[in-house]
C-alpha positions in Angstrom: 311.3 31.5 -38.0 312.6 28.7 -40.3 313.9 31.3 -42.7 316.2 32.9 -40.1 317.2 29.8 -38.1 318.6 26.5 -39.3 316.5 24.3 -37.0 318.3 21.1 -38.2 321.4 22.2 -36.2 319.7 21.8 -32.9 319.7 18.5 -30.9 316.9 19.2 -28.5 313.9 21.5 -28.1 312.5 22.7 -24.8 308.9 23.8 -25.0 308.1 26.2 -22.2 304.3 25.5 -22.3 302.2 22.5 -23.4 299.6 24.0 -25.6 301.3 26.9 -27.5 305.1 26.1 -27.4 304.4 22.3 -27.3 302.4 22.4 -30.5 305.4 24.1 -32.2 307.8 21.6 -30.8 305.6 18.7 -32.0 305.6 20.1 -35.5 309.4 20.6 -35.5 309.9 17.1 -34.2 307.7 15.7 -37.1 309.6 17.7 -39.7 313.2 17.5 -38.4 313.1 14.5 -36.1 314.4 16.6 -33.1 313.4 15.3 -29.7 311.7 17.7 -27.3 310.9 18.3 -23.6 307.6 20.0 -22.7 306.7 21.8 -19.5 303.1 22.0 -18.2 302.2 25.3 -16.5 299.4 27.1 -14.8 297.8 28.3 -18.1 297.9 24.8 -19.5 296.1 23.3 -16.5 293.7 26.1 -15.6 293.0 27.9 -18.9 293.5 25.7 -22.0 292.4 22.4 -20.4 289.2 24.0 -19.0 288.2 26.5 -21.8 289.7 25.0 -25.0 288.6 21.3 -25.1 288.8 21.6 -28.8 292.6 21.7 -28.5 292.8 18.7 -26.3 293.9 16.4 -29.2 297.0 18.5 -29.9 297.9 18.5 -26.2 297.6 14.8 -26.1 299.6 14.3 -29.3 302.3 16.6 -27.8 302.5 14.6 -24.6 302.8 11.3 -26.5 305.7 12.4 -28.6 307.6 14.3 -25.9 310.7 12.7 -24.6 310.1 14.1 -21.1 307.3 16.1 -19.4 308.3 18.7 -16.8 306.0 19.9 -13.9 306.9 22.8 -11.6 305.4 21.1 -8.5 304.2 17.8 -7.3 300.7 19.3 -6.8 300.3 20.3 -10.5 301.7 17.0 -11.6 299.1 15.1 -9.6 296.3 17.4 -10.8 297.2 17.2 -14.4 297.7 13.4 -14.5 294.3 13.0 -12.9 292.6 14.6 -15.9 294.1 12.1 -18.4 292.7 8.8 -19.5 294.5 5.8 -18.0 296.8 4.8 -21.0 298.0 8.4 -21.6 298.2 9.0 -17.8 300.5 6.0 -17.3 302.7 7.0 -20.2 303.1 10.6 -19.1 303.7 9.5 -15.5 306.6 7.3 -16.5 308.4 10.1 -18.4 307.5 13.1 -16.1 309.7 14.9 -13.7 309.2 17.7 -11.2 311.6 20.5 -11.6 310.8 23.7 -9.6 311.8 27.2 -10.3 315.1 28.3 -8.8 316.2 30.9 -6.3 318.8 33.6 -6.9 322.0 33.1 -4.8 321.3 36.5 -3.1 318.6 34.8 -1.0 320.8 32.0 0.1 323.5 34.0 1.8 324.1 32.8 5.3 322.8 35.1 8.1 322.2 35.0 11.8 318.6 35.7 12.8 317.8 37.0 16.3 315.6 34.8 18.5 312.0 36.0 18.8 311.2 37.2 22.3 308.5 35.6 24.4 305.3 37.5 24.4 306.1 39.5 21.3 303.5 39.9 18.6 303.2 37.2 15.9 304.3 38.9 12.7 302.6 37.6 9.5 303.8 38.6 6.1 302.3 38.5 2.5 304.3 39.5 -0.6 302.7 39.9 -4.0 299.8 41.4 -6.0 296.5 42.2 -4.4 294.5 40.2 -7.0 291.4 38.3 -6.0 293.3 35.0 -6.7 295.7 35.8 -3.9 292.8 35.5 -1.4 293.8 38.4 0.8 290.2 38.9 2.1 290.4 35.5 3.7 293.9 36.2 5.0 292.5 39.3 6.8 289.6 37.4 8.2 291.8 34.5 9.4 294.2 37.0 11.0 291.3 38.6 12.8 290.5 35.2 14.3 294.0 34.8 15.6 294.0 38.4 16.9 291.2 37.3 19.4 293.7 34.9 21.0 297.1 36.5 20.6 298.8 39.8 19.6 299.4 39.8 15.9 300.6 42.0 13.1 299.9 41.5 9.4 302.0 43.2 6.7 300.9 43.2 3.1 303.8 44.0 0.7 302.9 44.8 -2.9 299.7 46.0 -4.5 298.0 46.2 -7.8 295.7 43.6 -9.3 291.9 43.5 -9.5 291.4 43.3 -5.8 293.7 46.2 -4.8 291.0 48.8 -4.2 288.8 46.4 -2.1 291.8 45.4 0.1 292.7 49.0 0.7 289.1 49.9 1.6 288.9 46.9 4.0 292.1 47.9 5.8 290.9 51.6 6.0 288.0 50.5 8.2 288.4 49.6 11.9 287.8 45.9 11.3 291.5 45.0 10.8 293.6 47.3 13.1 296.5 44.8 13.0 297.0 45.1 9.2 299.1 47.5 7.3 300.0 47.9 3.6 303.7 48.4 3.1 303.5 48.9 -0.7 305.6 47.5 -3.6 309.3 46.8 -2.9 311.7 46.5 -5.8 314.9 46.6 -3.8 315.9 43.0 -2.9 317.8 44.1 0.2 314.8 45.9 1.6 312.5 43.0 0.7 314.9 40.5 2.4 314.9 42.7 5.5 311.1 42.6 5.6 311.1 38.8 5.4 313.6 38.7 8.3 311.4 41.0 10.4 308.5 38.6 10.3 307.6 35.2 11.6 305.2 33.4 9.2 304.6 33.9 5.5 301.0 33.4 4.2 299.8 33.1 0.6 296.8 30.8 0.3 296.2 31.5 -3.4 293.2 29.8 -5.1 295.5 29.0 -8.1 299.4 29.0 -7.9 301.8 27.3 -10.3 304.8 27.5 -8.0 305.2 30.9 -6.2 308.9 31.9 -5.7 307.9 34.1 -2.8 307.3 30.9 -0.7 311.0 30.0 -1.2 312.2 33.5 -0.6 310.4 33.4 2.7 311.8 30.0 3.6 315.3 31.2 2.8 314.9 33.9 5.5 313.6 31.5 8.2 309.9 31.9 7.7 307.7 28.9 7.6 304.9 29.2 5.0 301.1 28.8 4.6 300.0 27.7 1.1 296.9 26.2 -0.4 296.3 22.5 -0.6 296.9 21.2 -4.1 298.6 24.5 -5.3 302.0 26.0 -5.5 304.7 24.3 -3.4 302.3 21.7 -2.0 304.0 18.3 -1.9 307.6 19.6 -1.7 307.9 19.5 2.1 307.1 16.8 4.7 303.9 17.4 6.8 304.5 19.1 10.1 307.7 20.8 9.2 308.2 24.1 7.3 304.8 24.5 5.7 301.1 24.1 6.3 298.7 23.3 3.4 295.3 24.9 4.0 291.9 25.1 2.4 291.9 28.6 0.8 288.1 28.9 1.1 288.2 28.3 4.8 289.1 31.1 7.2 289.4 28.7 10.0 291.8 26.5 8.0 294.0 29.4 7.2 294.1 30.6 10.9 294.9 27.1 12.1 297.7 26.8 9.6 299.3 30.0 10.8 298.9 29.1 14.4 300.4 25.6 13.9 303.5 27.1 12.3 303.7 29.7 15.1 303.7 26.9 17.7 306.9 25.4 16.3 308.5 28.5 15.0 311.9 28.5 16.7 312.4 24.8 16.1 311.6 25.0 12.4 313.4 28.2 11.4 316.7 26.5 10.7 314.9 23.8 8.7 313.3 26.5 6.5 316.7 27.8 5.5 318.0 24.3 4.7 315.0 23.5 2.6 315.4 26.7 0.6 318.9 25.7 -0.5 317.4 22.8 -2.4 315.9 25.4 -4.8 319.2 27.2 -5.7 319.5 27.8 -9.4 322.8 25.9 -9.4 321.0 22.8 -8.1 318.1 23.2 -10.6 320.5 23.8 -13.5 322.4 20.6 -12.7 319.1 18.7 -12.8 318.2 20.2 -16.1 321.6 19.2 -17.5 321.0 15.7 -16.4 317.6 15.7 -18.0 318.9 17.0 -21.3 321.9 14.7 -21.3 319.6 11.7 -20.9 317.7 12.4 -24.1 319.3 11.1 -27.2 
């Protein structure tokens, strides 16, 4: 790389990950005295930190020399800091910032959503892969609990992943008559229409760095169920547009969905307003301010 790029011409480096990109940024900083920003992501927290303790020294060195440390969510910031010794934890905490992923302007176009009729079925939506991490088996079981008390529909949009076959077999039985698989949707207009046709979005993943589908759902007026300590946990005040649940508890997931359903009409406009905080224009301005503050 150094043979084809004059690194000395750059004023700032942004390392996309802590362990791999961060190590490169640290080396360039030592050689060319160029400051850098480093981001901490899912693979850093849940793969390298757990399975490569032999590389911990380089991660700590990268954190110490970084001008700023970026986290995608308050939940991941809290988790990561808790794993550091006190002196380093306090140093990283002082220079860290939470900057989420952004949402394309397509999702933020103004629309008028029809009011949900009384007595109609509660329409629950999931969008994504059918991997075991996405926890769809517990979503099915939680929805089955709700179905005992109220009419409900569950639509699974997407597919693929290690758990795909198991989910399809489960739905093919008579245990979950309320569930259907829509399949993968690549057309954003069709996907937006699916969001608008539903009431609550549910994705209680075991591990989730951020999850842009949560924000897509909010932008179309759907409150969201997510896992405690994962994804977008910490962005929204309790009792508003989201419910943080225990992904291992079917009862917790069911209660989260029903809690959102109970305040659905009141919270829908708030969902749309919250989603606007994640526009790429807003995120880009915050990154500009971040970069400009590093000299």
